[in-house]
C-alpha atoms as one frame of an Amber mdcrd trajectory, in Angstrom:
protein
  -1.136  36.569   0.469   1.206  39.075  -1.159   2.264  38.495  -4.796   6.881
  38.013  -5.023   8.089  39.342  -7.892  10.471  36.937  -9.429  12.663  35.973
 -11.926  14.188  32.486 -12.244  17.640  32.274 -13.538  19.340  31.978 -16.549
  18.919  28.488 -17.952  17.030  27.767 -14.578  14.591  24.055 -14.985  11.243
  26.411 -15.324   7.656  24.878 -15.775   3.881  26.408 -14.768   1.934  26.285
 -11.501   0.270  23.163 -11.161  -2.859  25.481  -9.385  -3.281  28.553 -11.260
  -1.280  28.014 -14.497   1.431  31.162 -13.639   4.659  30.554 -14.961   7.823
  30.265 -14.949   8.046  28.568 -12.125  10.862  26.242 -10.605  11.557  23.073
 -10.370  10.824  21.994  -7.103   9.882  25.844  -5.557   8.571  26.255  -1.919
   5.674  28.539  -2.665   3.872  29.673  -6.105   5.060  33.364  -6.672   1.112
  33.744  -7.863  -1.002  32.487  -5.627   1.136  30.774  -2.764   0.560  27.233
  -3.641   2.599  25.193  -1.704   4.706  22.669  -4.343   3.413  24.296  -7.305
   5.651  22.771  -9.691   7.161  19.543  -8.521  10.406  17.904 -10.226  10.766
  15.046 -11.594  12.032  12.986  -8.164   9.941  14.208  -6.273   6.856  12.671
  -8.616   8.299   9.807  -9.217   9.374   8.979  -5.402   6.328  10.069  -3.618
   3.711   7.696  -7.008   6.716   4.774  -6.017   6.064   5.516  -2.237   2.069
   5.756  -2.606   1.510   1.968  -4.661   4.648   0.602  -2.287   2.366   1.328
   0.691  -1.146   0.265  -0.853   0.484  -2.587  -2.579   2.482  -4.288   0.787
  -0.732  -3.341   2.800  -3.175  -5.603   0.710  -0.176  -8.234  -0.011   1.055
  -8.596   3.780  -2.597  -8.749   4.800  -3.969 -11.297   2.772  -0.605 -13.366
   3.725  -1.534 -12.403   7.670  -5.203 -14.043   6.589  -3.873 -17.578   5.408
  -0.956 -17.847   7.910  -3.126 -18.941  11.268  -6.611 -20.468  10.190  -7.754
 -19.129  14.055  -6.146 -16.065  14.387  -7.175 -14.766  10.786  -8.797 -11.087
  11.950  -5.163 -10.436  14.188  -3.338 -11.525  11.550  -4.495 -10.008   8.841
  -4.097  -7.006  11.103  -0.286  -7.689  11.955  -0.050  -9.105   8.596  -0.951
  -5.223   6.633   0.853  -3.046   9.181   4.135  -5.337   8.267   3.374  -5.461
   4.371   2.427  -1.054   4.302   6.008  -1.070   5.977   7.572  -2.565   3.897
   6.070  -1.716   0.609   6.264   2.269   2.223  10.237   1.142   1.673  10.674
  -1.162  -1.363   9.008   2.434  -3.154  11.105   4.238  -2.212  13.998   2.260
  -3.060  12.229   1.920  -6.589  11.087   5.277  -7.033  14.775   6.578  -6.227
  16.037   3.703  -8.238  13.749   5.280 -11.014  14.213   8.425 -10.592  17.836
   7.978 -11.228  17.326   6.678 -14.496  15.448   9.238 -15.178  18.366  11.810
 -14.391  20.367   9.376 -16.838  17.915  10.464 -19.671  17.865  13.720 -19.252
  14.829  14.269 -18.304  13.428  17.110 -15.536
């Protein structure tokens, strides 16, 4: 992969690549100009929302599975699987909404 010579715009928010450490790399850049890795310097929205969705997915999966297992004693395994799937989808949506709200709060406080 060829190295792309780029200079960030004046006043642009920049950081370094999480893979190779190359600096300056703009937040939300598609690829690092040095090593070519994807999403080398994710912005605050990417980080917070992604983590919120992951936490919501795992939490919803676990809670839905446990509640589905204990909802009907005779259909424990089927209820656990169905509850885990429904809980995972609901947790993913709740995690997305929570992550976006936290991103808005971070934006209000000036975090980039």
